[in-house]
FIVOTOR-949886 format. One line per 10 residues: number of its first residue (from 0); for each residue x negated, y, z of N, C-alpha, C. Coordinates in steps of 0.001 Angstrom, whole numbers, plus 500000, padded with zeros to 6 digits. Layout:
FIVOTOR-949886
NUM) X Y Z X Y Z X Y Z; ...
This chain:
FIVOTOR-949886
0) 499083 498848 499853 499970 500051 499828 499134 501266 500002; 499362 502205 499145 498412 503506 499014 499242 504401 499883; 498253 504711 500926 498707 505806 502080 497670 507159 501926; 497889 508075 502530 497063 509306 502647 496007 509013 503992; 496443 508049 505036 495763 507986 506167 496091 506486 506409; 495088 505877 507411 495436 504537 507853 495148 504712 509811; 494481 505640 509774 494128 506015 511314 494171 507261 511675; 494101 507512 513134 494290 509173 513346 493011 509981 512821; 491896 509199 512904 490647 510016 512423 490983 510545 511196; 491352 509986 510054 491716 510092 508903 493008 511248 508763
10) 493988 510996 509849 495021 511861 509754 494493 513272 510290; 493892 513600 511185 493208 514549 511754 492196 515474 510593; 491441 514534 510187 490420 515089 509021 491259 515744 507985; 492373 514970 507609 492986 515458 506306 493717 516848 506924; 494474 516829 507825 495198 518021 507990 494221 519230 508386; 492997 518998 508937 492037 520063 509088 491388 520500 507800; 491383 519550 506803 490614 519948 505296 491506 520647 504471; 492849 520466 504782 493849 521004 504091 494606 522185 504652; 493977 522213 505929 494775 523315 506579 496237 523213 506673; 496517 521922 507060 497954 521455 507027 498395 520985 508423
20) 499763 521269 508831 500247 520598 509919 500190 518798 509946; 500050 518256 510904 500239 516822 510837 501420 516452 510360; 502378 517144 510703 503647 516911 510103 504137 516824 508803; 503304 517890 508211 503480 518283 506847 502552 517018 505948; 501444 516420 506525 500646 515124 506108 501586 514128 506175; 502587 513940 506999 503361 512629 507280 504376 512763 506218; 505042 514158 505892 506051 514359 504947 505717 513839 503624; 504371 514226 503439 503642 513704 502119 503552 512373 501821; 503055 511708 503133 502852 510354 503126 504172 509561 502613; 505317 510042 503363 506641 509294 503095 507102 509494 501774
30) 506833 510805 501276 507047 510917 499602 506267 510026 498906; 505141 509471 499288 504140 508836 498351 504548 507351 498716; 504949 507016 500099 505318 505616 500343 506702 504901 499736; 507478 505972 499886 508949 505862 499670 509355 506138 498062; 508690 507051 497522 508830 507509 496377 510034 508035 496281; 510486 509044 497356 511788 509668 497418 511263 511299 497349; 511912 512238 497061 511796 513637 497071 511780 514112 498470; 510814 515331 498616 510932 516032 499917 512279 516354 500544; 513183 516491 499633 514404 516859 500100 515233 515626 500792; 515132 514502 500171 515727 513340 500336 515217 512821 501679
40) 513806 513191 502119 513362 512811 503196 513425 513648 504384; 513491 514848 504166 514032 515996 504975 515453 515628 505585; 516420 515395 504577 517672 514894 504847 518060 513820 505747; 517084 512740 505599 517341 511640 506465 516704 511803 507866; 515662 512687 508099 515146 512954 509354 516061 513859 510046; 516728 514824 509367 517827 515619 509872 518786 514685 510446; 519093 513708 509742 520136 512745 510221 519897 512186 511668; 518515 511789 511511 517845 511121 513018 518032 511979 513994; 517716 513264 513858 517675 514229 514854 519079 514612 515420; 520049 514532 514306 521366 514690 514737 521931 513600 515856
50) 521492 512272 515518 521724 511224 516395 521258 511403 517515; 519820 511909 517707 519293 512013 519017 519993 512893 519629; 520314 514082 519200 520957 515084 519956 522451 514578 520458; 523181 513995 519691 524468 513220 520074 524298 512479 521219; 523455 511455 521240 523152 510575 522297 522548 511318 523565; 521889 512445 523598 521441 513304 524592 522672 513715 525248; 523337 514098 524567 524792 514982 524773 525822 513944 525505; 525805 512659 524883 526644 511905 525252 526258 511330 526702; 524974 511035 526935 524315 510586 528171 524358 511673 529425; 524489 512701 529103 524598 513805 530039 525817 514212 530618
60) 526883 513522 529901 528416 513624 530411 528550 512417 531399; 527743 511339 531285 527638 510416 531923 528386 509021 531259; 527242 508105 531295 527708 506624 530763 527287 505589 531701; 527909 504433 531426 527287 503280 532267 527521 502116 531608; 526377 501137 531932 526309 500026 531076 527515 498935 531144; 527787 498002 530700 528759 496789 530872 528314 496158 532148; 526951 496000 532354 526370 495341 533438 526529 495950 534604; 526501 497276 534876 526650 498103 535783 525098 498585 536302; 524201 497752 535801 522741 498249 536054 522245 499480 535928; 522615 500413 534901 522147 501541 534554 523536 502342 534519
70) 523359 504018 534599 524132 504726 534236 524538 505803 535508; 524531 506919 534834 524966 508380 535623 523865 508784 536173; 522375 508390 536000 521186 508937 536756 521145 510330 535863; 521174 510292 534675 521091 511613 533893 521900 512701 534635; 523076 512445 535023 523871 513342 535657 523253 514020 536733; 522916 512907 537707 522324 513090 538926 521098 514228 538905; 520334 513843 537805 519253 514797 537609 519319 515992 537353; 520473 516435 536514 520817 517818 535874 521641 518621 537051; 521964 517690 538067 522913 518310 539009 521542 518726 540168; 520621 517893 540036 519601 518325 541235 518709 519518 540532
80) 518479 519582 539180 517930 520418 538545 518478 522172 539055; 520153 521833 538845 521101 523137 539233 520662 523405 540588; 520351 522797 541637 520047 523301 542803 519062 524261 543015; 518200 524105 542084 516907 525040 542107 515781 524482 543161; 515811 523263 543556 514863 522687 544524 513928 521625 543899; 514060 521632 542531 513159 520537 542095 511664 520763 542440; 511037 519813 542609 509695 519999 543040 508630 520075 541673; 509100 519385 540751 508347 519076 539381 508525 520162 538495; 509834 521034 538698 509732 521900 537526 510972 521531 536795; 511667 522612 536324 512961 522618 535397 512590 521807 534074
90) 511504 522480 533245 511525 521730 532110 511207 520378 532234; 509969 519971 533023 509952 518547 533133 510923 517780 533396; 511693 517991 534395 512933 517179 534791 513954 517287 533848; 514124 518175 533110 514998 518263 532096 514721 517342 531051; 513298 517198 530711 512884 516256 529770 513177 514773 530401; 512978 514519 531504 513192 513276 532105 514661 513079 532071; 515292 513827 532417 516910 513711 532464 517542 513277 531120; 516902 513814 530115 517466 513734 528445 516876 512442 528091; 515580 512004 528573 515212 510781 528158 516266 509664 529111; 516434 509887 530147 517221 508752 530819 518668 508765 529998
100) 519312 509949 529742 520490 510226 529294 520545 509269 527769; 519497 509258 527007 519540 508528 525847 519505 507040 525956; 518643 506712 526813 518581 505230 527206 519638 504671 527936; 520254 505446 528821 521656 505119 529137 522538 504940 528291; 522561 505601 527080 523632 505435 525955 523124 504153 525114; 522143 503794 525231 521450 502607 524574 521948 501500 525394; 521607 501368 526917 522333 500343 527673 523538 500167 527428; 524579 501197 527113 526041 501194 527209 526381 500884 525781; 525323 500571 524812 525812 499759 523578 526151 501128 522799; 525712 502454 522944 525884 503467 521948 524790 503620 520832
110) 524994 504708 520161 523954 504817 518883 522880 505532 519372; 521622 505236 519084 520515 505918 519371 519719 505864 518286; 518490 506576 518092 517566 506477 517314 516283 505846 517677; 515935 504583 517384 514563 503793 517732 513451 504621 517611; 512754 505190 518450 511378 505874 518303 510537 505696 519376; 509602 504655 519197 509641 503780 518024 510536 502646 518212; 511101 502466 519138 511950 501087 519501 513383 501592 520420; 514214 500775 520335 515239 500992 521333 514915 501233 522900; 514274 500144 523294 513771 500442 524628 513129 501718 525062; 512413 502346 524072 511610 503373 524358 512184 504768 523691
120) 513585 504639 523403 514298 505637 522517 514265 506945 523295; 514123 507020 524279 514505 508436 525050 513361 509300 525152; 512146 508944 525210 510976 509725 525252 510781 510924 524425; 511073 510587 523217 510661 511798 522048 511834 512641 522082; 513154 512163 521801 514220 513300 521998 514428 513892 523559; 513961 513128 524388 513991 513775 525786 513224 515051 525875; 511865 514940 525337 511178 515688 525387 511172 516960 524342; 511838 516659 523344 511915 517532 522089 513059 518377 522806; 514326 518157 523211 515500 518954 523665 515139 519525 524866; 514103 519068 525599 513684 519958 526801 512836 521167 526397
130) 511635 520901 525589 510767 522035 525260 511678 522930 524284; 512549 522504 523751 513468 523269 522842 513645 524684 523692; 514098 524477 524849 514536 525578 525468 513464 526638 525820; 512237 526002 526026 511059 527109 526434 510509 527537 524844; 510291 526711 523976 509504 527109 522703 510338 527883 521672; 511651 527439 521559 512534 528162 520811 512258 527812 519279; 512280 526511 519069 511698 526209 517623 512912 526411 516648; 512671 526588 515292 513539 526397 514444 514150 525041 514069; 515128 524993 513301 515732 523741 513031 514486 522839 512370; 513741 523502 511339 512702 522647 510549 511463 522399 511545
140) 511188 523260 512481 510176 522825 513309 510675 521539 514303; 512061 521395 514681 512370 520409 515281 512135 519106 514542; 512565 519002 513130 512516 518195 512284 510980 517676 512247; 510091 518597 512190 508801 518442 511974 508164 517579 513178; 508855 518195 514201 508385 517412 515759 508558 516029 515467; 509513 515360 514961 509894 513988 514644 508702 513331 513607; 508550 514150 512563 507371 513713 511725 506100 513695 512317; 505726 514590 513285 504524 514563 513811 504450 513367 514785; 505622 512925 515414 505781 511812 516293 505572 510362 515462; 506128 510567 514361 506018 509564 513156 504898 509301 512684
150) 503844 510329 512616 502744 510124 511893 501818 509276 512760; 501811 509328 514168 501077 508850 515051 501820 507393 515399; 503092 507231 515363 503603 505897 515309 503260 505208 514209; 503347 505717 513034 502871 505001 511862 501402 504220 512071; 500489 505116 512641 499292 504486 512982 499131 503402 513882; 499996 503599 515033 500063 502312 516126 500852 501131 515357; 501978 501148 514943 502509 500369 513914 501746 499144 513108; 500773 499952 512581 500184 499476 511758 498754 498869 511961; 498235 499342 513337 496882 499022 513906 496953 498240 515058; 498426 498480 515605 498159 497767 516829 499605 497223 517084
160) 500750 497605 517707 502083 497013 517927 502573 498017 518848; 503944 498172 518298 504948 498955 519168 505962 498052 519984; 505593 496846 519723 506661 495816 520212 506320 495408 521619; 507381 495323 522448 507134 495035 523871 506870 493244 523915; 507411 492807 523166 507367 491409 523238 505930 490768 522607; 505393 491685 521874 503985 491437 521346 502913 492159 522144; 503113 493235 522857 502238 494080 523395 502313 494665 524932; 503720 494237 525510 504062 494940 526851 504648 496250 526827; 505137 496577 527573 505632 498100 527462 505003 499172 527175; 503477 499102 527322 502693 499848 526751 502651 500235 525400
170) 503173 499135 524710 503185 499317 523076 504688 500100 522976; 505512 500041 523781 506973 500647 523553 506743 501995 524232; 506924 502192 525347 507136 503414 526151 505733 504317 526343; 504602 503320 526143 503281 503991 526145 503114 504647 524757; 503549 504030 523814 503073 504616 522238 504326 506002 522184; 505335 505613 522884 506505 506722 522542 505967 508012 523415; 505481 507955 524567 505052 509083 525315 504057 509554 524564; 503024 508792 523888 501867 509580 523308 502279 509955 522108; 503231 509518 521380 503832 509944 520244 504508 511441 520476; 505255 511367 521485 505769 512769 522028 504783 514053 522335
180) 503822 513451 523360 502606 514365 523447 502066 515111 522313; 501777 514125 521098 501055 514933 519986 502095 515764 519399; 503404 515507 519311 504423 516512 518854 504417 517549 519650; 504585 517739 520884 504671 518617 521656 503732 519782 521325; 502575 519273 521272 501005 520193 520914 501370 520844 519660; 501716 520183 518713 502028 520715 517317 503126 521809 517296; 504216 521646 518190 505227 522617 518268 504931 523900 519102; 503889 523534 519942 503309 524730 520779 502360 525712 520340; 501874 525124 519150 500901 525746 518176 499571 525262 518230; 499426 524145 518771 498071 523403 518965 497617 522963 517525
190) 496155 522624 517673 495557 522066 516808 495973 520671 516464; 495590 519839 515101 495750 518734 515056 494773 517606 515713; 493714 518343 516054 492631 517447 517136 493358 517626 518386; 493953 518520 518988 494676 518591 520383 495826 517743 520228; 496294 517684 519231 497696 516595 519157 497198 515272 519416; 495959 514972 518756 495382 513645 518851 494957 513462 520352; 494161 514410 520898 493629 514573 522263 495069 514106 523284; 495912 514733 523133 497336 514808 523839 497859 513380 523640; 497714 512714 522401 498252 511466 522381 497319 510525 523251; 495647 510580 523039 494867 509845 523584 495428 509804 525196
200) 495298 510870 525646 495379 511213 527286 496520 510591 527720; 497863 510422 527189 499125 510215 527348 499068 508610 527343; 498546 507897 526257 498557 506662 525976 497357 505871 527036; 496466 506440 527384 495498 505950 528158 495855 505774 529608; 497011 506609 529885 497590 506417 531347 498604 505378 531579; 498961 504715 530339 499799 503904 530336 499432 502619 529756; 498293 502408 529699 497541 500831 529167 497661 499868 530305; 498057 498796 530047 498526 497650 530757 500127 497759 531267; 500813 498417 530966 502156 498348 531470 502928 497325 530718; 503535 496612 531741 504111 495307 531246 505704 495595 530799
210) 505999 494464 530328 507256 494560 529996 508030 493615 530575; 508658 493888 531637 509485 493031 532577 510898 493214 532851; 511835 493146 531654 513168 493510 531706 514141 492506 532569; 514668 492866 533894 515625 492227 534684 516729 491803 533752; 516910 490405 533910 517987 489680 533223 517837 489746 531825; 516415 490174 531344 516143 490302 529969 516941 491389 529184; 517310 492427 529813 518285 493283 529235 517395 494683 529539; 517585 495645 528180 516804 496660 528287 517554 497946 528956; 517286 497639 530517 518087 498577 531349 516910 498997 532553; 516747 497643 533532 515878 497946 534643 514799 497082 534257
220) 513513 497664 534371 513124 499123 534517 512956 500144 533565; 513633 499571 532278 513331 500343 530824 513770 501836 531154; 514778 502165 531747 515513 503510 531610 514644 504478 532267; 514100 504008 533538 513207 504792 534379 511942 505119 533881; 511244 503823 532966 510080 503855 532395 510180 505118 531395; 511193 505259 530798 511500 506322 529739 511380 507862 530236; 511960 507627 531637 511791 508946 532370 510198 509376 532586; 509504 508404 533046 508098 508644 533404 507248 508730 532058; 507740 508334 531088 506927 508442 529720 507428 509749 529125; 508288 510373 529508 508688 511982 529104 507943 512592 529987
230) 507524 512627 531303 506882 513284 532159 505288 513328 531852; 505157 511994 531467 503537 511751 531187 503275 512637 529934; 504162 512703 528794 503994 513408 527565 503953 514687 527599; 504671 515372 528416 504274 516773 528734 503196 517159 529495; 502882 516400 530564 501624 516627 531031 500348 516529 530276; 500367 515478 529644 499468 515159 528654 499263 516226 527377; 500588 516776 527030 500316 518010 526076 499787 519154 526959; 500077 519524 527995 499639 520581 528695 498118 520646 528680; 497755 519156 528949 496222 519263 529269 495518 519547 528102; 496023 518755 526908 495098 519019 525504 495582 520791 525039
240) 496433 521243 525494 496595 522636 524874 495761 523389 525897; 495346 523005 527297 494362 523654 527896 493125 523493 527706; 492757 522605 526663 491379 522499 526256 490635 521070 526664; 491505 520322 527462 490994 519014 527859 491217 518163 526704; 489993 517404 526661 489698 516590 525463 489637 514807 525958; 489817 513993 525218 489868 512589 525566 488386 512263 525367; 487806 511649 526195 486297 511174 525887 486300 509877 525060; 487611 509279 525241 487694 507999 524310 488295 508378 523156; 488065 508206 521586 488561 508564 520426 489987 507984 520528; 490906 508597 519776 492139 508148 519704 492335 506734 519201
250) 491553 506578 518090 491849 505296 517425 491223 504135 518330; 490174 504385 519100 489564 503442 520158 490522 503063 521160; 491434 504368 521705 492631 504120 522566 493393 502958 522142; 493980 503542 520794 495025 502352 520304 494423 501009 520184; 493005 500721 519630 492668 499513 519623 492472 498860 520960; 492318 499667 521869 492168 499051 523603 493728 498528 523842; 494495 499375 523467 495916 498994 523680 496455 497600 523128; 495726 497573 522052 496028 496464 521145 495447 495100 521844; 494241 495437 522201 493529 494074 522800 494272 493813 524194; 494531 494795 524866 495150 494357 526320 496337 493841 526025
260) 497177 494190 525103 498463 493627 524514 498120 491959 524617; 497261 491613 523677 496778 490474 523120 496296 489355 524392; 495767 490069 525530 495537 489261 526676 496436 489090 527814; 497675 489936 527688 498848 489833 528478 499541 488591 528470; 499810 487865 529631 500549 486781 529560 501844 486833 529151; 502294 485821 528571 503885 485865 527939 504659 486222 529016; 504719 486005 530265 505695 486054 531251 505792 487826 531507; 504749 488649 530997 504585 490098 531012 504953 490725 529680; 505565 489894 528733 505962 490492 527579 507505 490186 527142; 508230 490772 527593 509720 490976 527345 510457 489702 527605
270) 509903 488532 528144 510367 487201 528353 511296 487126 529623; 511304 488273 530362 512094 488234 531707 511745 487145 532588; 510376 486774 532548 509984 485572 533226 508905 486363 534427; 508591 487497 534292 507505 487781 535134 507888 489332 535733; 507045 489804 536473 506866 491175 537045 508206 491329 537846; 509043 492450 537509 510131 492938 538406 511143 491962 538031; 511269 491300 536739 512329 490288 536655 512211 489144 537127; 511194 488843 538044 510841 487571 538784 511171 487828 540347; 511355 489011 540637 511600 489277 541940 512711 488743 542594; 513065 488572 543967 514089 487789 544358 515567 488695 543737
280) 515367 489837 543973 516554 490662 543565 516844 490748 541961; 515644 490875 541152 515752 490735 540007 516603 489337 539573; 516176 488063 540140 516578 487041 539632 518228 487039 540231; 518577 487525 541479 519720 487527 541919 520739 488378 541149; 520300 489484 540315 521005 490285 539496 521242 489454 538189; 520020 488835 537617 520280 488002 536399 521403 486907 536786; 521267 486290 538052 522175 485230 538175 523692 485892 538425; 523931 487005 538681 525374 487554 538939 525550 488035 537571; 524820 488494 536511 525396 489047 535387 525720 487699 534305; 524830 486639 534433 525149 485598 533695 525798 484417 534292
290) 526220 484842 535299 526902 483540 536072 526217 482271 536460; 524936 482556 536993 524161 481608 537475 523222 481052 536400; 523260 481248 535165 522339 480982 534343 520946 481706 534399; 520054 481258 535125 518846 482045 535366 517820 481537 534567; 516825 482449 533874 515730 481849 533221 514739 481340 534169; 513825 480368 533575 513151 479421 534925 511905 480243 534517; 510935 480563 535560 509742 481162 535293 508728 480321 534878; 507659 480699 534405 506458 479758 533848 505721 479271 534969
């Protein structure tokens, strides 16, 4: 497959050499790969943005899953923000609440946009619609936010993994947080290299994160991991914008994640056989949901 870039080093070099935004390089790559026009590609991403916004809005009104394991936390967070007593700050908690809102909608079988997966779908939109209030982006800049996220996600998907079953939650929420961090930097006016540094800083802090869904469902601890992924993304973006760099190059961080995922035992890769899923409470919840049909641990 003919592509403009295969890794982050090539992506950043191309953006710097041509004096273009990373989002623009990704748009051009999509045009090359799919053989569609810019207008068609922008239209599709606009639809994705609409789906994300609708999911956030629905979640903030309050939704609950059929199992009863998740729901209502996004509302609680917004009420807490309104008290003015938050310790983390309104923007960060707003991102957290909107990430949770999206994943609560997913758990309630609502429509979301996988970014990069359904289980990690809250981080990118959660951060986008929170920083929107601070940065006041145009509609095109919001769409570009998704292309920047997609550029880094493209590299991860093709050089490592975005699958919890293959690489643990580091590959899902870890990748999503790093993608969001890179996109925040571009929207805030940072350089392509700063986007790469933000990606690296964010992903490094989520290496080794296991995938251990209780009862095998994308609810516990998945929803709250999206919350932490959103917070991680914002802090990593701030660090990069402040001039903090990653000592380990981005592509090496991605490779490290891939190698960690390959050595991770299967019980910690979406099988529901280890970690939180294997705790007494985790097993009890599984038995309650599935009527006593409990998965056996290895």
